[in-house]
GUTINU-605793 format. One record per residue (C-alpha): x, y, z. Coordinates in steps of 0.1 Angstrom, whole numbers, plus 5000, padded with zeros to 4 digits. Example, Ala and Ser with C-alpha at 12.3 -4.5 7.8 and 13.67 -1.06 7.14 Angstrom:
512349555078;513749895071;
//
This chain:
587374517452;583474397459;581974057448;579774247418;582674397407;584674077408;582373887388;582374187363;585974137359;585573777355;582673807325;584573717291;581974027273;583974307286;587574507272;590474357282;593674547271;595374367243;598974287264;596774117293;594873927264;597573777247;599173727281;596173527291;595873347260;599873227261;599273127300;596172907294;597172527292;593172457284;590672627263;593072747233;592972507205;595972497179;595172267148;597672097136;597171997096;594372047071;593171887045;590671927019;587171727013;584671806982;581871787003;582872107025;582272316997;578772266990;575672377003;573572137024;571372106995;573971946978;574572236953;577772456951;578672676979;578473036963;581273186991;584072846976;583872976939;586673146941;588373026968;587972666992;587072547027;589772337046;589072157077;591472107102;592171837123;590171907153;587271947124;587272317126;586772497094;588972747072;587972947039;590273097021;588673306991;590173546967;588473896962;590474036936;593473846917;595674006939;593274036970;592473706992;590373667026;590673447056;587773377075;587673137105;584673067129;585072857158;581472817162;581172677121;580872297119;580072227085;581172437050;577772547044;577972737077;580372957055;577873247036;578773417005;577673757023;579874047029;580174247061;579174597056;582874717054;582674547018;581174776991;578574506978;576374266997;578073956982;581573806975;580073666940;578874046935;581774196945;583674026919;581574016889;580974456896;584774476896;585474296868;583374486847;584374826863;588074746859;587674556825;589574206838;588773846836;589873586856;589673266879;590773066907;592572696905;593172456931;595772216928;596872006953;599871726958;601071536992;602571817009;600472126996;596972226983;597572556959;594972826953;596273076929;594273386905;594673356872;594073666850;593073586813;592573186815;591873086783;594073316765;597773326753;598073596780;597373386808;598773506836;599273336876;599073656897;598873486932;599573146945;598673056982;600672776995;598572587024;600972317039;598572007049;601071947079;601772107097;598772397091;600672717072;599772937046;602273087022;601573366996;604073366968;603873576934;606373716908;608274036916;609874286894;612574476904;612074846910;613675086884;617075286890;616375536910;619075766895;618675886855;621275766834;623176036818;621776186780;623976256751;623176606736;622676466701;620776336673;622976186656;621475796654;625075666645;626475776676;623175706694;622575326684;626775286696;625775376727;622975116735;622474926762;620674546766;618674566794;616474346807;613874346837;614174126865;611573946879;611173636906;609273396923;609073536959;607573476990;605573776998;603473667028;603073357051;601573267086;604073107110;603672757110;600472637132;599973007132;596072957139;595072947177;591372997189;588972957217;584972957217;584973297213;588273407198;590873377171;594373447168;596773437137;599973457139;601973587107;605873597098;607473937099;610173947072;613374047090;613974397068;609974507069;608574757089;604774797099;602975157087;599375267086;597375147117;594675447111;593775657136;596175477158;599075567136;599975927155;602975847175;605375637147;603675587114;606375297114;605875087143;608474757159;607174687190;603674757207;600174607216;597174787200;593574787207;590874817181;587374917201;585875227197;586375447228;585175837239;588975847249;589276227257;592676317255;593776007243;594875867277;591975677300;592975307296;596775327302;597075647315;599675767293;598875977269;598976067228;602075917227;600475577235;599975357207;598075077230;595275337234;592175237218;590475577204;587375757187;587575547149;588975197147;590875147110;592474827117;594374837084;598574857082;600774827054;604274557055;606974777035;610474677024;610274337027;611474266995;614074546990;614574576958;611374476943;607974576938;605874466964;603574586993;601274377014;598374517031;596374387060;592574477072;590474297099;586974317096;585674257124;583074517145;584274427182;587574417203;590774397178;593874307194;597574377178;600974227192;603574347165;606574187176;606174207215;606373837224;608373707190;609774027169;609573787139;605773797141;602973977143;599873817159;596073957150;593173857173;589773937173;588173867208;584273787191;582573687161;584273557131;587773627118;588273747089;591273917078;591774057040;595374057025;596074306996;599374246976;600274516949;603874676931;603275006945;601675206976;599675316948;598175026938;597674886968;595775176980;593975166945;593374806952;591774816990;589675106987;587874956954;587174656977;585974907008;584775206989;585875566981;583575826991;581676026969;582876346952;582476646983;581976996979;584677206972;584077417007;584777127028;588577197019;588077577033;588477677066;586077587091;585677767128;583877557156;583477587191;581377467219;580577747237;579577997209;576277967230;574278287211;573778387174;575478737183;578778527193;578778317159;577778597138;580878797157;582878567149;582378547111;582778887114;586078917129;587078647103;586078907072;587479217090;590879077095;590878907058;590978537068;588978317047;586278137066;583877897047;582277677074;581077767109;580677467133;577477507160;577777317192;574377187210;574877517226;572277557197;570077337211;566677377233;567577187262;569776937247;566676797223;568576687188;567476817162;565977137180;567177497178;566877687214;564578017202;564378147233;565978547238;569578537245;570078247230;569478177189;565978367185;566378377144;567978087131;566278167097;567978527096;571278397110;572178117088;570478317058;572878657069;576078367072;574878227035;575078587025;578678587038;579678297019;579778087051;578277747054;576977587088;576577257105;575477157141;576376927164;574476577161;574476317185;572875987186;570776077211;566676157221;566776377258;563676177270;562576507293;558976497281;557476807257;554976817235;556676957209;559576727208;558176537174;561276317173;561076157211;557076147206;557575977173;560375737184;558275627215;555175577193;556675327168;559275147187;562075337170;564675327200;566675067215;565174847239;566574747272;566674367266;570074177274;571773867270;572873867315;575673707327;574773377347;576673527373;575073847378;571273797365;569874117390;570074477383;571374507418;574574277403;575074507373;578074697369;579474887340;583374897332;585275247331;588475357326;590075687337;593675807331;595075467332;592575367357;589875087354;586575157383;583275017381;579775167380;576675067399;573675157375;571475047407;572475387426;574775557404;573375857383;575276137362;575076467385;572676657366;571676987379;568276787372;568576477388;567676177365;565175987392;564675707364;564575357381;567175107366;565274827385;561974867363;563974927329;566274657332;565974367307;562274467303;562174517269;561074927276;563375117257;567175187269;567875457297;570875637289;571875987288;574376247279;576576397299;578876717291;580276807323;579377067352;576176867353;575176997318;573176687300;569676477303;568676137300;567275967266;566975737244;569175597212;567375537177;567775177167;570075257139;571174897129;567274867116;566875007079;563775167087;564975327118;567775527095;565375607072;563275797095;566475927115;567376067079;564176267076;564776447112;567176697096;564676867078;563677107099;567277237108;567877247069;565077457065;566177647089;569177677065;571977417083;574177307055;575877027066;576176767094;578976757123;578176367135;579176377171;579376147204;578775867173;579875527198;577275627209;578875797237;576975787270;577675897306;579275637321;576775587345;574575437321;576275207302;579975027298;583275247287;580575537284;578375357259;575975117254;576074837282;578174507269;575474257267;573074477256;571474297227;570974517194;570574427159;572874287134;571774437107;572674157082;572174177044;568674167034;569073757022;571273647046;570073377067;571873527099;570873877092;567973877117;570473767147;570673997178;574074007188;575874177221;576774487221;580474437223;580074187197;579274417171;580474767188;581675027158;578074877139;576175137153;578775407144;578775317110;574975297106;574475657125;576975807098;574775577069;571675687079;572776067080;574176047045;571675877029;569176147048;570376437035;570676287001;567176267001;566476577018;564876756988;562276526988;560476657025;559376997018;559277216984;561677467003;564377177001;563977116966;566977376954;569477086975;568476786951;571376806932;574076926961;576376766973;576376677013;578576687040;579376497075;582176517095;581976257119;583876167153;584475767148;583075467132;584775167116;586375087080;583375197053;582075507072;584375717048;581975677022;579875867043;581376127059;584976297068;586676207103;587876407130;589776247154;588476297188;588676537216;592476637214;594076887237;595877167231;599377037238;602977007220;602476587219;598576667203;600476867173;603376617171;601476287160;598376517144;600076477108;601076127110;597376057120;596576197089;598576027066;597975677082;594275797077;594875847041;596775517033;593875357041;591175547020;589875817046;589976127025;589176397050;590476367085;592376577109;592576667147;591077007158;593377277152;594777407181;593277137204;590277087220;590677077256;592377327276;595477207298;595877327335;599477527328;597977717297;593977697307;592878017292;594078007258;596877767236;600277847237;600378127209;603377947197;601577617195;598677757175;600877877149;602477597145;599277377142;598077637120;601277597095;601177227100;597477177087;597677467058;597577207031;596076917051;592576837037;590376907069;590977247089;589077327119;589777567148;587677407177;587377427211;585777457241;585277787256;584277887292;580777977293;577878107324;574378107327;572878387311;569278327326;567078117349;568178057385;571877987378;572178317357;575578447359;577278087376;579777957355;577977677334;581377477325;584677537325;587077627292;589177877275;588578207272;589778197230;591278047202;590478207173;593778387157;592078697156;591778717191;595278667202;595779027184;593379187204;594878977238;597979117231;596679437223;594479537256;597779357275;600879497258;602579547293;602379207303;604979077273;608479187264;610779107237;610278777217;607378657238;605478997227;606678887192;604978597197;601878707201;602178977176;602578707151;599678467157;597078667133;599578787103;601378387103;597678257102;596278437081;598678387056;598978017057;595078027056;595478287020;598178027009;595677737008;592777936993;595278016965;596377656959;592877586964;592477366931;595577156938;593977066970;590477006950;591976806921;593476586945;589576526963;588476486926;591076216915;590676016951;587375936940;588875736909;591975566928;591175606966;594775816967;594776066998;595176416993;598076447014;600376187012;602876037032;606376027009;606575657004;603675716985;604975986963;608275836959;608675476961;612075456942;613575666973;613975336993;615775557024;612475677032;611875307053;615475387073;615275397107;617475737101;614875897076;611175767092;610976047114;611076267082;608176017071;606376047094;606376447099;606576557062;603776527037;602976576996;599876726986;599576546958;602676456942;604576756937;604676966967;606276906999;605277057032;607777017063;606277157092;608177237124;606176987153;608277137184;608277467202;611577677193;612777597230;613777267223;615777387186;616077687168;616377477133;614277207118;616176967102;613976807069;614776567040;613876607004;613276306988;615576136960;616276166933;614476496919;615676826925;613677026948;613177426947;612077616980;608477716972;608178036955;604378096951;602778356979;598778386983;598778736974;601278756946;599978746910;603178506902;605778496931;609578496940;612678376917;613278046920;616077956942;618477746936;617477386935;618577126960;619176786953;616776506963;618276276994;619476607009;618876657043;618477037055;618677257084;615977487083;615777807098;612177877104;611578077132;608478237140;608278637128;605878887129;607479077099;605778987063;609378907045;609378637070;606178487070;606778227035;609578047056;608077947086;607277657073;609277457050;607777367017;609577226985;608077186948;609476916931;611376996899;609176976869;605877016888;602777176876;600977376903;597677566895;596977876918;593678166920;593178416934;592078436973;588778506981;586678537011;585178157005;584577936980;582277996954;578577816951;575577846925;574177876957;576078186969;576578556962;577978516932;581878606925;583778766896;585578496879;588778366895;591378276864;594077996871;597878046870;599577766858;603177736877;605777546857;608877456869;611977366854;613176976853;611976616845;608576626820;605576576836;601876556834;598976736856;594976646853;593076926865;589176906871;586677186869;582877196880;580877436900;582377246937;578777106946;576576956925;576276616921;576276556887;579776676883;580976346893;581976056866;579875836853;580575696821;583275936811;586275846840;589376026839;592575786829;594475826857;596375546875;598075216866;597974846877;595174706895;591474866916;591475116890;587775196871;588575156833;585075146817;582475346841;583275506877;583075246906;581875536935;579175606905;576575836921;572875776910;572876136900;576276166882;576176276853;580176406844;579576756843;582976806846;585776916827;588976746825;591976966816;595476786811;598676986811;602276876800;605776936803;608476796780;611676906776;613976816746;617776896746;619576996711;622577006703;624277176668;628077236661;628077586655;625377676685;624777566722;622977346737;619277436734;616377316757;613077376748;610177336773;606977266751;603477276773;600377186761;596977236773;593877056761;590876906776;589876526774;586676556786;584476866790;580476786801;580577156817;580277326790;581377726790;583477746823;584278166819;581678226843;584178056872;587378126861;587478376830;588378316794;592478316800;594778096815;598178216829;601377996822;604278076841;607377946831;609977946861;613677956852;616677866869;619178146882;621278066856;619178036828;620678316800;616878516801;617978706769;618178406748;614478286755;612078216725;608478176729;606378016697;603277836695;600777726666;598177986686;598278306672;596778416702;598678316728;601378606741;604078606765;606678826781;610078746801;609778936836;613478976847;612579046882;610878746888;612878496866;609978386848;608778406813;604378426813;602278356788;598478376783;596478126767;592978166756;590877906774;588577876744;591677686725;592777456751;589377366758;589877126729;591076786723;593876966703;594677206728;597177466725;601077396728;603977636738;607377596733;609777776755;613677756744;616677916754;620477846756;621377546783;622677726818;626277776820;
//
């Protein structure tokens, strides 16, 4: 290592692995402070003017014995925030302003807005004695219903924070037997007196003297319950949804294949990934009681975690730069916890329904014929397709916002987009926050940006030890190895070499000179828009005009960090010491300060998504040809940012590769991200990058398992890098970039037919199975699209994810937290509440059966719905909850085996909507489809209710405004009006409520009769006539268990137009209900009764 490299390693403003950071902190004898005692002074609660500091309206500033200051605030009655800044010297240094992560500018505005939305009234109170200061949140303080929610006990000496609240006991998991009689005398004799258990409990606390800090970093040590586990952790939640001992790094990084820092690959929790979501949940800390605690660290720089490494009974949380802001959320259940958390960081506005469809992307569809051919192949194979993602191949020489209209490329983009829309396919293209600096008189984005000074300028806060251009080094990592680049001499190996003089640009105030590099000489130098400036964000949003006039429908936001060729910046992004606008709120006294890039590392990508989002929502104002998009929902799929970006975009989890390791972590990643409010997320299905041992295409078994695993997860996009060659110019015929030959399911069938003699036995069968299996599970997805969309719609209200970890849906089953069952909790998922998917994530060579777990206490039926069967298969016997099952899910190319390749189960009493499979999801702007009637499948068992949301799938006017669905319970739910209110939200949706209630009646002279009453009614219909979309009738299918005596079935209804028949072959009773009658407040009730099974 040379002198300049050694100087770089001593610079505190570089990336440092979490394990190294904690080791160094623990080894320091000077420079680390650890306050011992704390006091409360009235003067610390005031502004310099002498007025009350609004930051203390729901909390207080405390002064440590070394004169550093700590602010503790309640944000909601069960949410509190701990703020510490080593540079603060007086109480007024704490402002009321939030970061951009929080949905309101200030805490005062946040509290006022959410109190209004949720219809609650609360205050905080501060009480002190000789040993403690106590801050408590109090609900309805001036009423007989006064209730203390959470108390924070701040111990004076030694300093320690302890959170206390009253916990209720969990309900018993198993249902009590019910007597089969209506005799009130008998019932009274059997009545048991019950009392709800509740107690005060410590729910969270720091270690004594748990705060340590340096002049830049802050570390908080939090005590862990002996019984507790931690789960969540966002994108890094993949290897183990539950984590006991590990270090973790939250630092946005273009970490291709998840292996660059530590060199171990995707199963290493320590790797920093593309997206930072420092949110985790402590679960099972209070066995038998309703208690969950979540932690979120709100800091845009580098966050380090020590989860039980130094102390198995503690988790240490560190922010390396800027102020420390830690938000704690206390709740009775996982539902409530997610509701509360997302009420603060926000929930997305309603996304277009087509987002839930099947999408195809490829880095290597480098001309319009290839794009059109891929779509045509999907249509020929009867695989529905809604999205086509065209990579930078479409650009004019890597110029963002352009199209290469030369022959052999994309000569007729308007015709291409129009052709695809006529087939129902919506298109996106790759948009990076990079503007090529290659001069062009026609490239208006570059020329305007230069003229108006919209690009990031090269001004740096120089390291005094390395003040010159030749002393600069950029820190990089590759496969576990740290190395450095010298920008004065190192340049990317472009085909057309970059000849700029680093010395002339360095710290000059000229536009920062960076560039993209896609490997194999591909890429160019360029500039980066200053997206931390509101005016530049507005300009950026207008740059989409040309692409959308051509026919683009949504945006694929890539290279978001921004990702830069490693010769131009640190960690393949901006130089750490480059000065950036800090983008404070209007009115924030510190809002105009510039900070080093490393200090606000993930803010740029947040603002990129925000700029695109608002640009698309206003794109209709830019030209008459775009006026039709005025009320249309827009969508962005992005590659990483920070908490809060989910309000603007979905998330795909970066550049993976075609390995079983990536498949293994992929489900848990989606579940972990869903817990923190990320609605749309997922990996590239099949893997983006090739592996050397299977270079030409992914292992066919791997692709099958990936399609099956993702069949009902929220984001489904097959995306890969494809080999390509120069088609013109001086390099014509030469390889342009290495990659796979194919990854589309239909291509495997073609490959097999062309090379039959290469494959024998089971290997041949696996190749033959790719197309039918993938087609089956995509078609199953489309048949259950209403179920997925209902979850998406409700996410606006509750923040609950579409695909849910079983600990969200089955809180009574505490075995889900046990070591024996955690593997199931990681790999299985629920779609909404009642459909369980248990995908196989290992090759058949490792196991010929899958072990799965069905949550207790409900019973479960194997999924009997088939995508192209209007009814379904007869119900198999119900399986008891709490069962572990060895399930043979061998891959087969036989139609009869397709439903069993991925285990799926339906909870007893479930209500599942199903529709016909179409080539694409309808949209008023696309070619009209015939109405697609909805069949409601109602399963025997427990009483249940299902809410269904009907609209046109694309209009922003559909979103709730003043008529909010009354879903969810507890804190964090809007009651008076929608919390994620879109200015165009107009309640143009229909909320259909379907309920099943089962009664058992015994009479002396007849057998026990069961009556299942299914009601369908509408609480709100702001849409109007839905018949063009769903027709005029609902079909209700009552499924019966095998032992049900079908001959005793009787169906009745007060509505004379209801008709029914019982199909003995499918063991189901099929009822038709007129929608006009069902879509009223009174609705329609259907009673089905039969003798109880023997």
